[in-house]
GUKEDO-534094 format. One record per atom (N, C-alpha, C): residue in three letters; x, y, z. Coordinates in steps of 0.1 Angstrom, whole numbers, padded with zeros to 4 digits, always signed. Layout:
N
alaXYZ
...
END
This chain:
376
met+0008-0012+0000
met+0000+0000+0000
met+0009+0012+0000
leu+0006+0022-0009
leu+0013+0034-0010
leu+0011+0043+0002
ile+0022+0047+0009
ile+0021+0056+0020
ile+0024+0070+0016
thr+0014+0079+0019
thr+0016+0093+0015
thr+0025+0100+0024
asn+0030+0112+0020
asn+0038+0120+0029
asn+0030+0124+0042
arg+0017+0127+0040
arg+0009+0130+0052
arg+0009+0119+0062
glu+0008+0106+0057
glu+0008+0095+0067
glu+0022+0093+0073
arg+0032+0095+0064
arg+0046+0093+0069
arg+0049+0103+0080
phe+0046+0116+0078
phe+0048+0126+0088
phe+0040+0123+0100
met+0028+0119+0099
met+0020+0117+0111
met+0025+0105+0119
gln+0030+0095+0112
gln+0036+0083+0119
gln+0048+0087+0127
leu+0056+0096+0121
leu+0067+0102+0129
leu+0063+0109+0141
ala+0052+0117+0139
ala+0047+0125+0151
ala+0042+0116+0161
leu+0035+0105+0158
leu+0030+0095+0167
leu+0042+0088+0175
arg+0053+0086+0168
arg+0065+0080+0175
arg+0070+0090+0185
leu+0070+0103+0182
leu+0074+0113+0191
leu+0065+0113+0203
ala+0052+0113+0200
ala+0042+0113+0211
ala+0044+0102+0221
ala+0047+0090+0217
ala+0048+0079+0226
ala+0060+0080+0236
lys+0069+0090+0234
lys+0080+0092+0243
lys+0074+0097+0256
gly+0062+0103+0256
gly+0056+0108+0268
gly+0049+0098+0277
arg+0049+0085+0272
arg+0041+0075+0280
arg+0046+0074+0294
gly+0036+0074+0303
gly+0040+0073+0318
gly+0044+0085+0324
lys+0045+0096+0317
lys+0050+0109+0322
lys+0040+0120+0321
val+0031+0119+0312
val+0022+0131+0309
val+0008+0129+0315
glu+0004+0117+0319
glu-0010+0114+0324
glu-0013+0123+0336
pro-0025+0128+0337
pro-0037+0125+0330
pro-0039+0132+0316
asn-0028+0139+0311
asn-0029+0145+0298
asn-0026+0134+0288
pro-0029+0137+0275
pro-0027+0127+0264
pro-0012+0128+0260
met-0007+0118+0253
met+0006+0118+0246
met+0004+0125+0233
val+0012+0135+0230
val+0010+0143+0218
val+0024+0145+0212
gly+0025+0144+0198
gly+0037+0148+0191
gly+0034+0158+0180
ala+0043+0166+0176
ala+0041+0176+0166
ala+0053+0178+0158
leu+0051+0180+0145
leu+0062+0184+0135
leu+0059+0197+0128
leu+0069+0204+0125
leu+0067+0216+0116
leu+0074+0212+0102
ile+0067+0214+0091
ile+0071+0210+0078
ile+0071+0222+0069
arg+0082+0223+0061
arg+0083+0233+0051
arg+0089+0227+0038
glu+0082+0228+0027
glu+0086+0222+0014
glu+0090+0208+0016
gly+0082+0200+0023
gly+0084+0186+0024
gly+0095+0181+0033
gln+0101+0191+0041
gln+0111+0188+0051
gln+0107+0191+0065
val+0112+0183+0074
val+0109+0186+0088
val+0119+0197+0093
ile+0113+0208+0098
ile+0122+0219+0102
ile+0122+0220+0118
ser+0113+0213+0124
ser+0112+0213+0139
ser+0103+0202+0144
gln+0105+0198+0156
gln+0096+0188+0162
gln+0095+0189+0177
gly+0085+0184+0183
gly+0084+0185+0198
gly+0073+0175+0202
tyr+0074+0172+0215
tyr+0063+0163+0221
tyr+0060+0167+0235
his+0049+0163+0240
his+0045+0166+0254
his+0054+0157+0263
glu+0063+0164+0271
glu+0073+0156+0278
glu+0069+0152+0292
arg+0061+0160+0299
arg+0057+0156+0312
arg+0045+0165+0316
phe+0037+0160+0325
phe+0025+0167+0330
phe+0029+0180+0336
gly+0022+0190+0331
gly+0024+0204+0336
gly+0034+0212+0328
ala+0041+0205+0319
ala+0051+0212+0310
ala+0044+0216+0297
ala+0052+0223+0289
ala+0047+0227+0276
ala+0042+0216+0268
his+0031+0219+0260
his+0025+0209+0251
his+0034+0207+0238
ala+0031+0197+0231
ala+0039+0193+0219
ala+0040+0205+0209
glu+0029+0211+0207
glu+0029+0222+0197
glu+0038+0233+0201
ile+0038+0237+0213
ile+0047+0248+0218
ile+0061+0244+0217
asn+0064+0231+0221
asn+0078+0227+0220
asn+0083+0227+0206
ala+0074+0223+0196
ala+0078+0223+0182
ala+0081+0238+0177
leu+0073+0247+0182
leu+0075+0261+0178
leu+0088+0267+0184
glu+0090+0263+0197
glu+0102+0269+0204
glu+0115+0262+0199
asn+0114+0250+0194
asn+0126+0243+0189
asn+0129+0247+0174
cys+0120+0255+0168
cys+0122+0258+0154
cys+0133+0268+0152
pro+0143+0265+0144
pro+0155+0274+0142
pro+0152+0286+0132
gln+0140+0286+0126
gln+0136+0297+0117
gln+0122+0301+0120
ser+0117+0311+0113
ser+0103+0316+0115
ser+0094+0305+0111
pro+0084+0301+0119
pro+0074+0290+0115
pro+0064+0296+0105
ala+0063+0309+0103
ala+0053+0315+0095
ala+0052+0308+0081
gly+0040+0304+0077
gly+0038+0298+0064
gly+0040+0283+0064
ala+0045+0277+0075
ala+0048+0263+0076
ala+0035+0255+0079
thr+0037+0242+0078
thr+0026+0232+0081
thr+0029+0225+0094
met+0020+0224+0103
met+0022+0216+0115
met+0014+0203+0114
tyr+0021+0192+0117
tyr+0014+0179+0119
tyr+0014+0176+0134
val+0002+0174+0139
val+0000+0172+0153
val-0009+0160+0155
thr-0006+0151+0165
thr-0014+0139+0166
thr-0027+0140+0173
leu-0030+0152+0180
leu-0043+0154+0186
leu-0046+0169+0185
glu-0059+0171+0184
glu-0064+0185+0182
glu-0057+0195+0192
pro-0052+0206+0188
pro-0046+0216+0197
pro-0057+0221+0207
cys-0052+0222+0219
cys-0061+0227+0230
cys-0065+0242+0228
cys-0076+0246+0232
cys-0081+0259+0230
cys-0085+0266+0243
cys-0081+0260+0255
cys-0085+0264+0268
cys-0073+0266+0277
gln-0074+0274+0287
gln-0063+0277+0296
gln-0063+0266+0307
gly-0052+0259+0308
gly-0050+0249+0318
gly-0037+0252+0326
lys-0029+0242+0328
lys-0015+0245+0334
lys-0007+0253+0324
thr-0010+0252+0311
thr-0003+0260+0301
thr-0014+0267+0293
gly-0010+0277+0284
gly-0019+0285+0276
gly-0024+0277+0265
pro-0035+0282+0258
pro-0041+0275+0247
pro-0031+0274+0235
cys-0029+0262+0230
cys-0020+0259+0219
cys-0026+0265+0206
ser-0039+0265+0205
ser-0045+0271+0192
ser-0041+0285+0190
glu-0041+0293+0201
glu-0037+0307+0200
glu-0023+0309+0196
ala-0014+0300+0201
ala+0000+0301+0198
ala+0002+0297+0183
leu-0005+0288+0178
leu-0004+0284+0164
leu-0008+0296+0155
ile-0019+0303+0159
ile-0024+0314+0151
ile-0013+0325+0151
arg-0008+0328+0163
arg+0003+0339+0164
arg+0015+0335+0156
ala+0018+0322+0154
ala+0030+0318+0147
ala+0028+0320+0132
gly+0016+0322+0127
gly+0013+0324+0113
gly+0014+0312+0104
leu+0010+0300+0110
leu+0011+0288+0102
leu+0001+0288+0090
ala+0004+0281+0080
ala-0004+0281+0068
ala-0015+0269+0069
glu-0010+0258+0075
glu-0019+0246+0076
glu-0016+0239+0089
val-0026+0233+0095
val-0024+0223+0106
val-0031+0210+0102
val-0023+0199+0102
val-0028+0186+0099
val-0029+0179+0112
val-0041+0174+0116
val-0045+0168+0129
val-0049+0154+0127
ala-0044+0144+0134
ala-0047+0130+0133
ala-0062+0128+0138
ser-0065+0134+0150
ser-0078+0131+0156
ser-0082+0143+0164
lys-0095+0144+0166
lys-0101+0154+0175
lys-0098+0150+0189
asp-0098+0160+0198
asp-0096+0158+0212
asp-0110+0154+0218
pro-0111+0143+0225
pro-0125+0139+0230
pro-0130+0147+0242
ser-0121+0155+0248
ser-0125+0162+0260
ser-0136+0172+0258
glu-0145+0174+0267
glu-0156+0183+0265
glu-0151+0198+0263
lys-0140+0201+0269
lys-0135+0215+0268
lys-0130+0218+0254
val-0125+0208+0247
val-0118+0211+0235
val-0126+0206+0222
cys-0131+0194+0223
cys-0136+0187+0211
cys-0142+0195+0200
gly-0134+0197+0189
gly-0138+0205+0177
gly-0135+0220+0179
arg-0135+0225+0191
arg-0133+0240+0193
arg-0120+0245+0188
gly-0109+0237+0191
gly-0096+0241+0187
gly-0095+0242+0172
leu-0100+0232+0165
leu-0100+0232+0150
leu-0108+0244+0145
glu-0119+0247+0150
glu-0127+0258+0145
glu-0120+0271+0148
gln-0113+0272+0159
gln-0106+0285+0161
gln-0095+0287+0151
leu-0088+0276+0147
leu-0078+0277+0137
leu-0084+0281+0123
arg-0095+0275+0120
arg-0102+0278+0107
arg-0106+0293+0107
arg-0112+0298+0118
arg-0117+0311+0118
arg-0105+0321+0116
ala-0093+0317+0120
ala-0081+0326+0118
ala-0075+0325+0105
gly-0081+0316+0096
gly-0076+0315+0082
gly-0066+0304+0080
ile-0064+0296+0090
ile-0055+0285+0088
ile-0062+0273+0082
lys-0056+0267+0072
lys-0062+0255+0066
lys-0061+0243+0076
val-0071+0236+0079
val-0071+0225+0088
val-0075+0212+0081
thr-0066+0202+0082
thr-0069+0189+0076
thr-0069+0179+0087
leu-0080+0171+0087
leu-0082+0161+0098
leu-0082+0147+0093
gly-0075+0138+0100
gly-0077+0124+0097
gly-0066+0115+0094
pro-0054+0120+0089
pro-0043+0110+0086
pro-0039+0103+0099
ala-0039+0090+0098
ala-0035+0081+0110
ala-0044+0083+0122
gly-0056+0086+0119
gly-0066+0088+0130
gly-0068+0076+0139
pro-0070+0064+0134
pro-0072+0052+0143
pro-0059+0050+0151
ala-0047+0051+0145
ala-0035+0049+0153
ala-0034+0059+0164
ala-0037+0072+0161
ala-0036+0082+0171
ala-0046+0080+0183
arg-0058+0075+0180
arg-0067+0073+0190
arg-0063+0060+0198
arg-0058+0050+0192
arg-0053+0038+0199
arg-0042+0042+0209
leu-0032+0050+0204
leu-0021+0055+0212
leu-0026+0061+0225
asn-0037+0069+0224
asn-0043+0076+0236
asn-0056+0069+0240
ala-0057+0056+0239
ala-0069+0049+0242
ala-0074+0053+0256
ala-0065+0054+0266
ala-0069+0057+0279
ala-0075+0070+0281
phe-0069+0080+0274
phe-0074+0094+0274
phe-0088+0094+0268
phe-0090+0087+0256
phe-0103+0087+0250
phe-0113+0080+0259
lys-0110+0069+0265
lys-0119+0062+0274
lys-0123+0071+0286
leu-0114+0077+0292
leu-0117+0085+0303
leu-0127+0096+0300
his-0125+0103+0288
his-0133+0114+0285
his-0146+0110+0278
arg-0147+0098+0273
arg-0159+0094+0267
arg-0168+0084+0275
lys-0161+0077+0285
lys-0168+0067+0293
lys-0167+0071+0308
gly-0158+0080+0312
gly-0156+0084+0326
gly-0149+0073+0334
arg-0142+0064+0328
arg-0135+0053+0335
arg-0121+0052+0329
pro-0111+0046+0337
pro-0098+0044+0332
pro-0098+0032+0322
phe-0087+0032+0314
phe-0084+0020+0306
phe-0078+0009+0314
val-0083-0003+0313
val-0080-0014+0321
val-0072-0024+0314
leu-0059-0027+0318
leu-0051-0037+0313
leu-0050-0048+0323
leu-0053-0060+0318
leu-0052-0072+0327
leu-0039-0079+0323
lys-0031-0081+0334
lys-0017-0087+0331
lys-0015-0099+0340
trp-0010-0109+0334
trp-0006-0121+0343
trp+0005-0129+0336
ala+0012-0137+0344
ala+0022-0147+0339
ala+0017-0161+0341
gln+0018-0170+0332
gln+0013-0183+0333
gln+0023-0193+0328
ser+0022-0205+0333
ser+0030-0217+0328
ser+0024-0221+0315
leu+0031-0230+0308
leu+0026-0235+0295
leu+0013-0243+0296
asp+0011-0249+0308
asp-0001-0256+0311
asp-0012-0247+0318
gly-0010-0234+0317
gly-0021-0225+0321
gly-0023-0223+0335
lys-0012-0223+0343
lys-0013-0221+0357
lys-0006-0208+0361
ile-0012-0200+0370
ile-0005-0187+0374
ile+0001-0188+0388
ala+0000-0200+0394
ala+0006-0201+0408
ala+0006-0216+0411
arg+0014-0220+0421
arg+0014-0233+0426
arg+0001-0236+0434
pro-0002-0248+0438
pro-0015-0250+0445
pro-0016-0242+0458
ser-0005-0238+0464
ser-0005-0230+0476
ser-0010-0216+0474
gly-0009-0212+0461
gly-0013-0198+0457
gly+0000-0190+0455
glu+0012-0195+0458
glu+0024-0187+0457
glu+0028-0187+0442
ser+0032-0176+0437
ser+0034-0175+0422
ser+0048-0170+0418
arg+0058-0169+0427
arg+0071-0165+0424
arg+0080-0177+0421
trp+0088-0177+0410
trp+0086-0168+0399
trp+0083-0176+0387
ile+0072-0174+0381
ile+0068-0181+0369
ile+0075-0175+0357
ser+0075-0162+0355
ser+0082-0156+0344
ser+0097-0153+0347
asn+0104-0151+0336
asn+0119-0149+0338
asn+0122-0134+0341
glu+0134-0132+0343
glu+0138-0118+0348
glu+0135-0108+0337
lys+0137-0111+0324
lys+0135-0101+0314
lys+0120-0098+0313
ser+0111-0108+0315
ser+0097-0105+0315
ser+0093-0097+0327
arg+0099-0099+0338
arg+0096-0092+0350
arg+0101-0077+0349
arg+0112-0075+0342
arg+0116-0061+0340
arg+0106-0054+0331
phe+0101-0060+0321
phe+0090-0054+0313
phe+0078-0052+0321
ala+0074-0061+0330
ala+0062-0059+0338
ala+0064-0047+0347
his+0076-0044+0352
his+0078-0032+0360
his+0077-0020+0351
arg+0081-0021+0339
arg+0079-0010+0329
arg+0064-0007+0328
leu+0056-0017+0327
leu+0041-0016+0326
leu+0036-0009+0338
arg+0041-0012+0350
arg+0037-0005+0362
arg+0041+0009+0362
arg+0053+0013+0357
arg+0057+0027+0356
arg+0048+0035+0347
asp+0043+0028+0336
asp+0035+0035+0327
asp+0020+0036+0332
ser+0017+0030+0343
ser+0003+0030+0348
ser+0002+0040+0359
gln-0010+0046+0360
gln-0013+0055+0371
gln-0018+0047+0383
ala-0023+0035+0381
ala-0027+0027+0392
ala-0025+0012+0389
val-0022+0005+0400
val-0020-0010+0398
val-0029-0016+0409
leu-0037-0027+0405
leu-0047-0033+0413
leu-0045-0048+0415
ile-0047-0053+0427
ile-0047-0067+0430
ile-0059-0070+0439
gly-0063-0083+0440
gly-0072-0087+0450
gly-0066-0090+0463
ile-0074-0092+0473
ile-0068-0095+0487
ile-0062-0108+0487
gly-0066-0118+0479
gly-0060-0131+0478
gly-0046-0130+0474
thr-0043-0123+0464
thr-0029-0121+0459
thr-0021-0113+0470
ala-0027-0103+0476
ala-0020-0096+0487
ala-0016-0105+0498
leu-0025-0114+0502
leu-0022-0123+0513
leu-0012-0134+0509
ala-0013-0139+0497
ala-0004-0150+0493
ala+0010-0146+0490
asp+0012-0134+0483
asp+0025-0129+0479
asp+0031-0118+0487
asp+0023-0111+0495
asp+0028-0099+0502
asp+0036-0090+0493
pro+0031-0085+0482
pro+0038-0078+0472
pro+0040-0063+0477
leu+0049-0056+0470
leu+0051-0042+0472
leu+0042-0034+0461
leu+0042-0039+0449
leu+0035-0033+0438
leu+0041-0020+0433
thr+0053-0017+0437
thr+0060-0005+0432
thr+0068-0009+0420
pro+0069+0000+0410
pro+0078-0002+0399
pro+0092-0001+0403
arg+0101-0010+0397
arg+0115-0009+0400
arg+0123-0010+0387
pro+0131+0000+0384
pro+0133+0013+0392
pro+0120+0022+0390
ala+0118+0031+0400
ala+0107+0040+0399
ala+0111+0051+0389
leu+0101+0059+0384
leu+0104+0070+0375
leu+0103+0083+0383
gly+0114+0087+0388
gly+0114+0099+0396
gly+0106+0097+0409
gln+0098+0107+0412
gln+0089+0107+0423
gln+0075+0102+0419
arg+0073+0098+0407
arg+0060+0094+0402
arg+0057+0079+0405
leu+0049+0076+0414
leu+0046+0062+0417
leu+0031+0059+0415
pro+0028+0048+0409
pro+0013+0045+0407
pro+0006+0043+0420
leu-0007+0046+0420
leu-0016+0043+0431
leu-0017+0028+0432
arg-0014+0022+0443
arg-0016+0008+0446
arg-0030+0005+0452
ile-0037-0004+0446
ile-0051-0006+0450
ile-0052-0021+0454
val-0058-0023+0465
val-0062-0037+0470
val-0077-0038+0471
val-0083-0047+0464
val-0097-0049+0465
val-0099-0059+0477
asp-0105-0054+0488
asp-0105-0061+0500
asp-0119-0059+0507
ser-0129-0067+0503
ser-0142-0065+0507
ser-0145-0067+0522
arg-0136-0075+0529
arg-0137-0078+0543
arg-0126-0072+0552
leu-0118-0063+0546
leu-0107-0056+0552
leu-0098-0065+0560
arg-0092-0074+0552
arg-0083-0084+0557
arg-0068-0081+0555
leu-0065-0070+0549
leu-0051-0067+0546
leu-0043-0065+0560
pro-0033-0073+0562
pro-0026-0071+0575
pro-0019-0058+0576
val-0019-0052+0588
val-0012-0039+0590
val+0003-0041+0588
asp+0008-0053+0590
asp+0023-0055+0589
asp+0027-0060+0575
ser+0017-0059+0565
ser+0021-0063+0552
ser+0030-0052+0546
gln+0037-0056+0535
gln+0046-0047+0528
gln+0038-0035+0523
leu+0026-0037+0518
leu+0018-0027+0512
leu+0014-0016+0523
ala+0010-0021+0535
ala+0006-0012+0545
ala+0018-0005+0551
arg+0029-0012+0553
arg+0041-0006+0559
arg+0047+0005+0550
thr+0045+0004+0537
thr+0051+0014+0528
thr+0040+0025+0523
ala+0029+0025+0530
ala+0018+0034+0525
ala+0022+0049+0527
gly+0031+0052+0536
gly+0035+0065+0537
gly+0045+0070+0526
lys+0050+0061+0519
lys+0060+0064+0508
lys+0054+0062+0494
ala+0045+0052+0493
ala+0039+0050+0480
ala+0024+0049+0482
pro+0016+0056+0474
pro+0001+0057+0478
pro-0006+0043+0477
leu-0014+0041+0487
leu-0022+0028+0488
leu-0036+0031+0491
leu-0045+0026+0482
leu-0059+0027+0484
leu-0065+0013+0486
ile-0073+0011+0497
ile-0079-0002+0499
ile-0094+0000+0496
ala-0098-0007+0485
ala-0112-0006+0481
ala-0120-0016+0488
thr-0129-0012+0496
thr-0137-0021+0505
thr-0152-0017+0505
thr-0159-0021+0516
thr-0173-0018+0517
thr-0176-0011+0530
glu-0187-0004+0531
glu-0190+0003+0543
glu-0192-0006+0554
gln-0198-0018+0552
gln-0200-0028+0562
gln-0186-0033+0568
ala-0176-0035+0559
ala-0163-0039+0564
ala-0157-0028+0573
leu-0159-0016+0569
leu-0153-0005+0578
leu-0160-0005+0591
gln-0173-0007+0592
gln-0180-0006+0604
gln-0176-0019+0613
thr-0174-0030+0606
thr-0172-0043+0614
thr-0158-0044+0619
asn-0148-0037+0612
asn-0134-0039+0615
asn-0128-0025+0618
arg-0134-0018+0628
arg-0130-0004+0630
arg-0115-0003+0635
asp-0111-0013+0643
asp-0097-0012+0647
asp-0087-0014+0636
thr-0090-0024+0627
thr-0081-0026+0615
thr-0081-0014+0606
ala-0093-0008+0604
ala-0094+0004+0596
ala-0086+0015+0601
ala-0087+0017+0615
ala-0079+0028+0621
ala-0064+0026+0620
ala-0060+0014+0621
ala-0046+0011+0620
ala-0041+0012+0606
leu-0048+0009+0596
leu-0044+0010+0582
leu-0044+0025+0579
lys-0053+0033+0584
lys-0053+0047+0581
lys-0041+0054+0588
asp-0038+0049+0600
asp-0026+0055+0607
asp-0013+0051+0599
ala-0013+0040+0592
ala-0001+0036+0584
ala+0000+0044+0572
gly-0011+0052+0568
gly-0010+0060+0556
gly-0019+0056+0545
ala-0026+0045+0547
ala-0035+0040+0536
ala-0048+0048+0535
glu-0053+0049+0523
glu-0066+0055+0521
glu-0077+0044+0520
leu-0087+0045+0528
leu-0098+0035+0528
leu-0110+0040+0520
cys-0114+0033+0510
cys-0125+0038+0502
cys-0137+0028+0502
ala-0148+0032+0508
ala-0160+0023+0508
ala-0167+0025+0495
val-0165+0015+0486
val-0170+0016+0472
val-0186+0014+0472
asn-0190+0005+0480
asn-0205+0002+0481
asn-0208-0003+0495
ala-0220-0004+0498
ala-0225-0007+0512
ala-0221-0021+0517
gly-0222-0031+0509
gly-0219-0044+0513
gly-0232-0050+0520
pro-0232-0062+0525
pro-0221-0072+0524
pro-0219-0077+0510
gly-0209-0085+0508
gly-0206-0090+0495
gly-0194-0083+0489
pro-0191-0086+0476
pro-0179-0081+0470
pro-0179-0066+0467
val-0167-0061+0465
val-0166-0047+0461
val-0171-0046+0446
asp-0179-0035+0444
asp-0185-0033+0431
asp-0174-0027+0422
leu-0168-0035+0413
leu-0157-0030+0405
leu-0161-0019+0395
ala-0173-0020+0390
ala-0178-0009+0381
ala-0178+0004+0388
lys-0183+0004+0401
lys-0183+0017+0409
lys-0169+0021+0412
leu-0160+0012+0414
leu-0146+0015+0417
leu-0140+0022+0405
leu-0143+0017+0393
leu-0138+0024+0381
leu-0143+0038+0379
asp-0156+0040+0383
asp-0162+0053+0383
asp-0154+0063+0392
ile-0151+0058+0404
ile-0144+0066+0414
ile-0130+0069+0409
leu-0123+0060+0403
leu-0110+0062+0397
leu-0111+0072+0386
gly-0121+0071+0377
gly-0123+0080+0367
gly-0125+0095+0372
gln-0132+0096+0382
gln-0134+0109+0388
gln-0121+0115+0393
arg-0112+0106+0396
arg-0098+0111+0401
arg-0089+0113+0389
glu-0094+0112+0377
glu-0086+0114+0365
glu-0075+0104+0363
ile-0077+0091+0367
ile-0068+0081+0365
ile-0071+0075+0351
leu-0061+0076+0342
leu-0063+0072+0328
leu-0062+0057+0327
asn-0052+0051+0333
asn-0049+0037+0330
asn-0047+0030+0343
leu-0052+0018+0344
leu-0052+0009+0355
leu-0047-0005+0350
met-0037-0010+0357
met-0032-0023+0354
met-0037-0033+0365
val-0043-0043+0361
val-0048-0053+0371
val-0039-0065+0370
glu-0033-0069+0382
glu-0023-0079+0382
glu-0028-0092+0389
gly-0041-0093+0391
gly-0046-0106+0396
gly-0050-0105+0411
gly-0054-0117+0416
gly-0054-0131+0410
gly-0065-0134+0401
ser-0068-0147+0400
ser-0077-0152+0390
ser-0091-0147+0392
gln-0096-0146+0405
gln-0109-0141+0408
gln-0111-0127+0403
ile-0102-0118+0406
ile-0103-0104+0401
ile-0102-0103+0386
leu-0093-0110+0380
leu-0092-0110+0365
leu-0105-0115+0359
ser-0111-0125+0365
ser-0123-0130+0359
ser-0135-0121+0361
glu-0135-0114+0372
glu-0146-0104+0374
glu-0145-0092+0364
phe-0133-0088+0362
phe-0132-0077+0352
phe-0137-0082+0338
leu-0134-0094+0334
leu-0138-0099+0321
leu-0153-0102+0321
lys-0158-0108+0332
lys-0172-0112+0333
lys-0181-0100+0331
his-0177-0088+0336
his-0186-0076+0336
his-0181-0066+0325
asn-0173-0071+0316
asn-0169-0063+0305
asn-0162-0050+0309
leu-0153-0051+0319
leu-0147-0039+0325
leu-0133-0037+0320
ala-0127-0046+0312
ala-0113-0046+0308
ala-0112-0042+0293
asp-0101-0037+0289
asp-0098-0033+0275
asp-0087-0040+0268
glu-0078-0045+0276
glu-0066-0051+0270
glu-0061-0062+0279
ile-0054-0072+0273
ile-0047-0082+0281
ile-0033-0083+0278
cys-0024-0086+0287
cys-0010-0088+0285
cys-0006-0101+0293
ala-0004-0112+0286
ala-0001-0125+0292
ala+0013-0129+0288
phe+0021-0133+0299
phe+0034-0139+0297
phe+0032-0154+0298
val+0035-0161+0287
val+0034-0176+0287
val+0048-0181+0288
cys+0051-0189+0298
cys+0064-0193+0302
cys+0066-0208+0301
pro+0078-0212+0297
pro+0080-0227+0294
pro+0082-0235+0307
leu+0071-0235+0315
leu+0071-0243+0327
leu+0058-0252+0327
leu+0059-0264+0333
leu+0047-0272+0335
leu+0045-0274+0350
ile+0035-0268+0355
ile+0033-0269+0370
ile+0025-0282+0373
gly+0015-0285+0365
gly+0009-0298+0364
gly-0001-0302+0375
ser-0004-0294+0384
ser-0014-0297+0395
ser-0028-0293+0391
ala-0038-0302+0393
ala-0051-0298+0391
ala-0056-0287+0401
glu-0050-0286+0412
glu-0053-0277+0422
glu-0047-0263+0420
ala-0037-0262+0411
ala-0031-0249+0409
ala-0040-0241+0401
pro-0041-0228+0404
pro-0051-0219+0398
pro-0046-0215+0384
gly-0056-0213+0375
gly-0053-0207+0362
gly-0056-0192+0363
pro-0054-0185+0352
pro-0056-0170+0352
pro-0070-0166+0354
leu-0080-0175+0350
leu-0094-0171+0351
leu-0102-0181+0359
ala-0110-0177+0368
ala-0119-0185+0376
ala-0133-0185+0370
gly-0142-0191+0377
gly-0156-0191+0373
gly-0160-0202+0364
val-0173-0201+0359
val-0179-0211+0351
val-0174-0211+0337
gly-0173-0199+0330
gly-0169-0199+0316
gly-0181-0201+0307
his-0177-0205+0295
his-0187-0207+0284
his-0188-0222+0281
asp-0200-0227+0279
asp-0202-0241+0275
asp-0199-0242+0260
asp-0203-0231+0252
asp-0201-0231+0238
asp-0188-0223+0234
ile-0179-0229+0228
ile-0166-0223+0224
ile-0169-0210+0215
gly-0180-0210+0208
gly-0183-0199+0200
gly-0186-0186+0208
gln-0189-0188+0221
gln-0192-0176+0229
gln-0180-0171+0236
ala-0168-0178+0234
ala-0156-0173+0240
ala-0152-0159+0235
leu-0146-0151+0243
leu-0141-0138+0239
leu-0131-0139+0228
lys-0133-0132+0218
lys-0123-0132+0206
lys-0114-0119+0207
leu-0102-0121+0209
leu-0092-0110+0211
leu-0089-0104+0197
gln-0085-0091+0198
gln-0082-0084+0185
gln-0069-0077+0186
asn-0064-0073+0175
asn-0051-0065+0174
asn-0040-0072+0182
ile-0038-0085+0179
ile-0029-0093+0187
ile-0014-0090+0183
ser-0006-0089+0193
ser+0009-0088+0190
ser+0016-0097+0200
thr+0028-0101+0196
thr+0036-0110+0204
thr+0051-0104+0205
arg+0057-0109+0216
arg+0071-0104+0218
arg+0078-0115+0227
arg+0091-0117+0223
arg+0098-0127+0231
arg+0107-0120+0242
phe+0107-0126+0254
phe+0116-0122+0264
phe+0124-0134+0269
gly+0135-0136+0263
gly+0142-0149+0265
gly+0133-0160+0259
asn+0130-0170+0268
asn+0121-0181+0264
asn+0107-0178+0267
asp+0104-0167+0274
asp+0090-0163+0276
asp+0084-0157+0264
leu+0071-0159+0262
leu+0063-0153+0251
leu+0053-0144+0257
met+0053-0131+0253
met+0043-0121+0258
met+0033-0120+0246
ile+0020-0121+0250
ile+0009-0119+0241
ile+0001-0107+0246
arg-0001-0097+0237
arg-0009-0085+0240
arg-0021-0085+0230
ala-0032-0081+0235
ala-0044-0081+0226
ala-0055-0072+0232
asp-0063-0066+0223
asp-0074-0058+0227
asp-0086-0067+0230
leu-0094-0064+0239
leu-0107-0071+0241
leu-0117-0064+0233
pro-0128-0071+0229
pro-0139-0065+0221
pro-0145-0053+0228
gly-0150-0044+0220
gly-0159-0033+0226
gly-0152-0020+0229
leu-0141-0017+0222
leu-0134-0004+0224
leu-0141+0006+0215
asp-0154+0008+0217
asp-0162+0017+0209
asp-0158+0032+0211
tyr-0152+0035+0222
tyr-0149+0049+0224
tyr-0137+0054+0215
leu-0131+0044+0207
leu-0121+0048+0198
leu-0126+0052+0184
tyr-0139+0050+0182
tyr-0144+0053+0169
tyr-0149+0067+0168
glu-0147+0072+0156
glu-0152+0086+0153
glu-0167+0086+0149
END
């Protein structure tokens, strides 16, 4: 298939945008190029939350006057005052001849308004090159602004015979060191990481990325409907250094007041998602996280939590590490619990599948059905 210059330039802008992953949230990743006579004369990307946007960096990096040039930008320029000024006004002042935009901004404050402001100023606006790729890159941003919830990635490591732990529930270490390093990168790229209380009790994890990215640490979340997380667990002991949220029920807080007080004293945040009794309502939890502008959430298990996210259509993507081990016990848990489907035709069909090797481990990533918020 013939690739046009517009598509080529936009793909380059998208690669620039991806450099901001894990640093700009809850903002989107954005890249921008300035083009004159078919040549790139400047480029920029949104480097970190609160810093200049991609368009401003491209203008400031330009060694010549940008007047009359064309800008390629992966997302509609903002037109409202936030931590930085409106990018649309800066582009107008720069005297650009054309702005080529991959996709509209889905946020209520911007959607279409930035483009219209450019048009009214006499700048030619072209919309659409690499639009699907631009929206997929910022899938979490689109989901938050169109659905009010974070993008949910389900991650697990399993043996070749489909086990995520030994019969005791202990799961260290199924994957190899290279896979674990990449899993820590996924944590660094996430604003929040979630496990169930079963995993917390079995593994006593820290859930912090290693190495951390500066002072930016993901919110660690434990789904704990009966408030069983020990005060001497690694999660509770480090709550003063890395944020910890315990998603529970109002009944659990009332029934376990001493434990609740001790966890609060340790620095944990306790959130009564629903009244109880019974499990934590994961859909309501996602609504709460959306209200806190958490774009992306990685769920690390165990099997009950992973299954609940799938059962209620709350997940968007899976990342599974398949490792050349045979655990072999019928009592050892698999990644998914529950009844499942009697008819294989009803099984979830994954989309946009990609694979990658980490030594002898094979990572499989795929989208789950229903990412309708990415469509124009």
